[in-house]
SERO-4910 file (N, C-alpha, C, O; in steps of 0.05 Angstrom, whole numbers):
BEGIN
 pado doro    nc1    nc2    nc3   cac1   cac2   cac3    cc1    cc2    cc3    oc1    oc2    oc3
  Met    A   2254   1658    884   2254   1631    872   2253   1610    893   2239   1590    890
  Lys    A   2268   1614    915   2268   1594    937   2240   1591    949   2232   1569    957
  Gln    A   2225   1613    950   2198   1612    961   2180   1595    944   2163   1580    954
  Ile    A   2182   1596    917   2166   1581    899   2172   1551    902   2154   1534    904
  Val    A   2198   1544    904   2206   1516    908   2195   1506    934   2185   1484    936
  Tyr    A   2198   1523    955   2188   1515    982   2158   1511    982   2148   1491    993
  Leu    A   2143   1529    969   2114   1526    968   2106   1502    951   2086   1488    958
  Ser    A   2121   1496    930   2115   1472    913   2119   1447    929   2104   1428    927
  Ala    A   2140   1446    946   2146   1423    962   2123   1419    983   2115   1397    988
  Ile    A   2114   1441    995   2092   1439   1015   2067   1429   1001   2052   1412   1012
  Leu    A   2061   1439    977   2037   1431    962   2039   1401    955   2019   1387    958
  Ala    A   2062   1392    947   2065   1364    940   2061   1346    964   2048   1325    962
  Ile    A   2071   1354    987   2066   1339   1012   2037   1338   1020   2026   1317   1027
  Ala    A   2023   1361   1017   1995   1363   1024   1978   1345   1005   1960   1331   1014
  Val    A   1985   1345    979   1970   1328    960   1975   1299    967   1956   1283    966
  Ala    A   1999   1291    972   2006   1263    979   1991   1254   1004   1982   1232   1005
  Gln    A   1989   1272   1024   1976   1264   1049   1946   1261   1045   1934   1245   1060
  Asn    A   1934   1275   1026   1906   1274   1022   1898   1255   1000   1874   1251    994
  Ala    A   1917   1243    986   1912   1224    965   1899   1198    977   1908   1189    998
  Pro    A   1879   1188    963   1867   1163    974   1886   1140    973   1903   1138    954
  Ala    A   1884   1123    992   1901   1099    993   1893   1081    970   1869   1081    962
  Pro    A   1911   1065    959   1903   1047    937   1884   1026    948   1885   1018    971
  Leu    A   1866   1017    930   1847    997    937   1862    971    943   1878    962    927
  Gln    A   1856    958    965   1869    933    973   1849    912    982   1827    919    992
  Ala    A   1857    887    978   1841    864    988   1860    845   1001   1884    846    996
  Arg    A   1850    827   1018   1866    808   1031   1852    781   1031   1828    779   1031
  Val    A   1869    760   1032   1858    733   1035   1876    717   1054   1901    719   1053
  Arg    A   1863    702   1071   1878    684   1089   1874    656   1077   1852    646   1075
  Ile    A   1896    643   1069   1896    617   1057   1900    596   1079   1917    599   1096
  Ser    A   1883    575   1078   1887    553   1097   1874    527   1086   1860    528   1066
  Asp    A   1880    506   1099   1868    480   1093   1853    470   1118   1862    451   1131
  Pro    A   1830    482   1124   1816    477   1149   1808    448   1153   1803    439   1176
  Phe    A   1806    433   1132   1798    405   1135   1822    386   1136   1819    361   1135
  Asn    A   1846    397   1138   1870    381   1140   1889    393   1162   1913    396   1157
  Asp    A   1878    399   1185   1893    409   1208   1909    435   1203   1928    440   1217
  Asn    A   1900    450   1184   1913    476   1178   1943    474   1175   1958    492   1185
  Gln    A   1953    454   1161   1981    451   1157   1991    472   1137   2015    479   1137
  Ile    A   1973    481   1119   1980    501   1099   1967    527   1109   1943    528   1113
  Gln    A   1983    548   1112   1972    574   1120   1987    597   1108   2011    595   1102
  Gly    A   1973    619   1103   1986    643   1093   1967    666   1089   1943    663   1092
  Asn    A   1978    689   1083   1963    713   1078   1973    726   1053   1997    727   1048
  Leu    A   1955    736   1037   1961    750   1013   1947    777   1012   1925    779   1022
  Thr    A   1960    797   1000   1948    823    996   1947    828    966   1966    824    952
  Phe    A   1924    839    957   1921    847    929   1918    877    930   1902    888    944
  Thr    A   1935    891    914   1935    920    913   1930    929    884   1945    922    866
  Gln    A   1909    945    880   1903    955    853   1923    978    848   1922    998    860
  Leu    A   1941    973    828   1962    993    822   1952   1014    802   1957   1037    805
  Asp    A   1937   1004    782   1924   1022    763   1901   1006    751   1894    985    760
  Glu    A   1889   1017    730   1865   1005    718   1870    976    710   1851    960    710
  His    A   1894    969    701   1899    942    690   1920    926    705   1929    906    695
  Lys    A   1927    934    729   1948    919    744   1941    916    773   1933    935    787
  Val    A   1945    892    783   1941    885    811   1966    871    821   1975    851    809
  Arg    A   1978    881    843   2001    868    855   1990    847    875   1972    853    890
  Val    A   2002    823    874   1995    801    892   2020    796    908   2041    789    897
  Glu    A   2018    798    935   2042    793    951   2034    781    978   2012    785    988
  Gly    A   2052    764    988   2048    752   1014   2065    727   1017   2084    722   1001
  Val    A   2058    711   1037   2073    687   1043   2053    665   1050   2033    669   1064
  Ile    A   2059    641   1039   2044    617   1046   2064    596   1054   2085    593   1042
  Ala    A   2058    580   1075   2076    559   1084   2060    533   1086   2036    533   1091
  Gly    A   2075    511   1083   2063    485   1089   2063    464   1068   2053    442   1072
  Leu    A   2075    470   1044   2076    449   1023   2105    442   1017   2123    459   1021
  Pro    A   2110    417   1009   2138    410   1002   2149    427    980   2134    439    965
  Pro    A   2175    428    977   2187    443    955   2176    436    928   2171    412    923
  Gly    A   2171    456    911   2161    451    885   2142    473    876   2137    492    891
  Gln    A   2130    470    853   2111    489    842   2083    478    843   2078    454    840
  Tyr    A   2064    497    849   2036    489    853   2018    509    839   2023    533    840
  Gly    A   1997    499    826   1978    516    813   1964    535    833   1959    528    856
  Phe    A   1959    559    824   1950    581    841   1929    597    824   1936    610    805
  His    A   1904    595    833   1882    607    816   1862    622    833   1859    616    857
  Val    A   1847    640    820   1823    652    832   1800    636    821   1797    632    797
  His    A   1783    626    839   1759    610    832   1734    627    834   1734    648    847
  Gln    A   1714    618    820   1689    633    816   1675    642    842   1666    664    844
  Lys    A   1673    623    861   1657    629    885   1673    632    910   1693    618    914
  Gly    A   1665    651    927   1678    655    953   1663    638    974   1657    648    995
  Asp    A   1658    613    967   1643    595    985   1661    573    994   1669    556    977
  Ile    A   1669    572   1019   1686    551   1029   1671    534   1050   1684    521   1067
  Thr    A   1644    535   1050   1629    520   1069   1633    490   1066   1632    475   1086
  Gly    A   1639    481   1042   1645    452   1037   1674    448   1032   1682    430   1018
  Gly    A   1691    465   1044   1720    463   1038   1725    477   1011   1709    491   1001
  Cys    A   1749    472   1001   1757    485    976   1741    475    952   1741    489    931
  Leu    A   1728    453    954   1712    443    931   1688    461    925   1679    461    902
  Ser    A   1678    475    945   1654    491    940   1661    519    927   1643    535    924
  Thr    A   1686    523    920   1693    548    907   1687    549    877   1690    569    864
  Gly    A   1678    526    866   1671    525    838   1695    525    820   1718    520    829
  Pro    A   1691    530    794   1713    529    774   1729    555    775   1723    573    791
  His    A   1750    556    759   1766    580    757   1749    604    748   1729    600    734
  Phe    A   1755    628    758   1741    652    750   1747    657    721   1770    662    713
  Asn    A   1726    656    704   1730    657    675   1706    672    662   1691    660    647
  Pro    A   1703    698    668   1680    712    657   1680    715    627   1659    721    615
  Glu    A   1702    711    614   1703    713    585   1702    686    570   1705    685    546
  Asn    A   1698    665    585   1695    638    574   1718    630    556   1714    622    533
  Lys    A   1743    634    566   1766    627    550   1778    600    560   1769    589    580
  Asp    A   1798    590    545   1812    566    554   1831    573    576   1838    596    580
  His    A   1840    552    591   1860    556    612   1886    563    598   1893    554    576
  Gly    A   1902    580    612   1928    588    600   1948    598    620   1943    598    645
  His    A   1970    607    610   1991    619    626   1983    648    633   1968    660    618
  Pro    A   1993    659    656   1986    686    663   1993    707    642   1980    728    641
  Asn    A   2012    702    625   2020    721    604   2005    716    577   2008    732    559
  Asp    A   1988    695    576   1973    689    552   1949    708    549   1937    715    569
  Glu    A   1943    715    525   1918    731    520   1894    713    524   1873    722    534
  Asn    A   1896    688    515   1874    668    518   1878    653    544   1892    633    545
  Arg    A   1866    663    565   1868    651    592   1844    658    608   1830    678    603
  His    A   1839    643    629   1819    650    649   1829    675    663   1853    678    667
  Val    A   1811    692    672   1820    715    688   1834    704    714   1853    716    723
  Gly    A   1824    683    725   1834    671    749   1860    655    747   1870    645    767
  Asp    A   1871    652    723   1895    637    719   1919    653    728   1929    669    713
  Leu    A   1929    647    752   1952    662    762   1978    645    761   1998    654    772
  Gly    A   1977    622    748   2001    606    744   2008    588    768   1991    576    780
  Asn    A   2034    587    773   2045    571    795   2059    589    815   2069    610    809
  Ile    A   2059    579    840   2076    592    860   2096    570    869   2089    546    869
  Glu    A   2119    578    877   2140    559    885   2146    559    914   2149    580    927
  Phe    A   2147    535    926   2154    531    954   2183    523    955   2192    506    940
  Asp    A   2198    534    974   2226    529    977   2231    505    995   2213    491   1004
  Glu    A   2257    500   1001   2265    477   1018   2254    479   1047   2254    459   1061
  Asn    A   2245    503   1055   2233    507   1081   2202    506   1080   2189    513   1100
  Ser    A   2191    497   1058   2162    495   1054   2148    522   1055   2126    525   1064
  Val    A   2162    543   1045   2152    570   1045   2152    581   1016   2170    577   1001
  Ser    A   2130    595   1010   2128    609    984   2125    639    989   2106    647   1002
  Arg    A   2144    654    979   2142    683    981   2132    693    954   2145    689    933
  Ile    A   2110    706    955   2096    714    930   2097    744    926   2091    759    945
  Asp    A   2104    752    902   2104    781    896   2105    783    865   2126    780    853
  Phe    A   2081    788    853   2080    791    824   2057    810    818   2040    816    835
  Val    A   2056    819    793   2035    837    784   2020    822    761   2032    811    743
  Asp    A   1993    823    763   1977    810    743   1961    832    728   1952    851    740
  Ser    A   1957    828    702   1943    848    686   1914    841    679   1902    856    664
  Met    A   1903    819    690   1876    812    684   1857    814    708   1834    822    705
  Ile    A   1866    807    732   1849    809    755   1846    838    763   1862    855    755
  Ser    A   1825    844    777   1820    871    786   1804    871    812   1793    851    820
  Leu    A   1805    894    826   1789    896    850   1763    912    845   1750    920    865
  Tyr    A   1756    916    820   1731    928    812   1725    921    783   1742    911    769
  Gly    A   1700    925    775   1693    920    747   1688    891    740   1685    875    759
  Pro    A   1687    884    715   1679    857    706   1700    835    714   1692    812    714
  His    A   1724    842    720   1745    823    728   1750    824    758   1771    815    767
  Cys    A   1731    835    773   1734    838    802   1736    811    816   1719    793    812
  Ile    A   1756    808    833   1760    783    847   1750    785    876   1751    765    890
  Leu    A   1740    808    885   1729    810    912   1706    791    916   1688    788    900
  Gly    A   1707    777    939   1686    757    945   1689    731    932   1673    713    936
  Arg    A   1710    728    916   1717    702    903   1738    688    921   1745    698    941
  Ala    A   1747    664    912   1766    649    928   1792    646    913   1793    643    889
  Val    A   1814    646    928   1840    637    918   1843    608    926   1837    600    948
  Val    A   1852    592    906   1856    563    912   1885    556    904   1895    563    883
  Leu    A   1898    542    923   1924    531    919   1920    501    913   1908    487    929
  His    A   1931    492    890   1927    465    882   1949    446    891   1970    455    900
  Glu    A   1944    420    887   1963    399    896   1986    394    877   2006    382    884
  Lys    A   1983    403    852   2004    398    832   2010    423    816   1998    444    820
  Gln    A   2030    421    800   2039    443    783   2019    447    760   2009    428    749
  Asp    A   2013    472    753   1996    480    731   2012    476    705   2035    486    703
  Asp    A   2000    463    685   2014    460    659   2006    481    639   2014    479    616
  Tyr    A   1992    502    648   1985    525    632   1967    518    607   1967    534    588
  Gly    A   1953    496    608   1936    488    586   1951    477    563   1940    475    541
  Arg    A   1976    470    567   1993    461    545   1999    431    546   2013    420    529
  Gly    A   1987    417    565   1991    388    568   1972    372    551   1954    383    538
  Arg    A   1976    346    552   1959    328    536   1936    316    553   1919    302    542
  His    A   1936    321    579   1915    311    596   1888    325    589   1889    348    582
  Pro    A   1866    310    590   1840    323    583   1833    347    600   1818    364    591
  Asp    A   1844    349    625   1838    372    642   1856    396    637   1852    417    648
  Ser    A   1876    393    620   1896    414    615   1883    440    607   1890    461    618
  Arg    A   1866    440    587   1854    465    577   1832    476    594   1823    499    590
  Lys    A   1823    460    614   1803    469    633   1815    479    659   1807    500    670
  Thr    A   1835    465    670   1845    470    697   1875    471    698   1887    477    719
  Gly    A   1889    466    676   1918    465    677   1928    439    689   1951    436    696
  Asn    A   1909    420    693   1915    394    705   1931    397    731   1950    382    736
  Ala    A   1922    416    747   1937    423    772   1928    406    796   1937    410    818
  Gly    A   1910    386    791   1903    368    813   1882    380    832   1869    400    827
  Gly    A   1880    366    855   1861    373    875   1867    400    888   1886    414    881
  Arg    A   1851    407    907   1853    433    920   1865    430    948   1854    417    966
  Ala    A   1889    441    952   1904    437    977   1896    457    998   1895    450   1022
  Ala    A   1890    482    990   1883    503   1009   1868    525    994   1870    527    970
  Cys    A   1854    542   1010   1839    563    997   1831    584   1017   1836    581   1041
  Gly    A   1820    606   1007   1810    628   1024   1794    647   1008   1797    649    983
  Val    A   1777    662   1021   1759    682   1008   1772    709   1008   1782    718   1028
  Ile    A   1772    723    985   1784    749    981   1764    770    992   1742    772    983
  Gly    A   1774    786   1010   1757    808   1022   1771    834   1021   1795    836   1019
  Ile    A   1755    855   1022   1765    883   1021   1782    889   1046   1774    880   1068
  Leu    A   1803    903   1043   1820    910   1065   1815    938   1074   1827    948   1093
***
């Protein structure tokens, strides 16, 4: 019996060592047209078919909450403005990350602490690193204001969450 348990343990180790690493992507966030006061790195890890973990650190904004979205284009040649609108392949209204009716790129708000640092670690069920919701080659944009999740009275609420201008951005690439 001990031999079977021992062989099972060896087999489990061999399978784990040969298992493919999870698909990952990375983005470096910055504000290149504003002296790079905002900087950070994020990693996206495909956990399963419907879940992507987003984790990392961004520094450089005053304490508070700020809109955080994936935008359509991975083009930052004209700064963050050239990234286009939110990634919205299903043509839905802007919403909260837990809403069924939301842009794929609606990742909500991230919070900066009293040291101007945001530590990010959450799982999203709409973005993906493959298929129709693939975010590879698109841009992450950090906005100047808090996202109202499409629930405000401002005309931009259902389009952008009325999150204001674009404070920093970066292109998502395969890791």
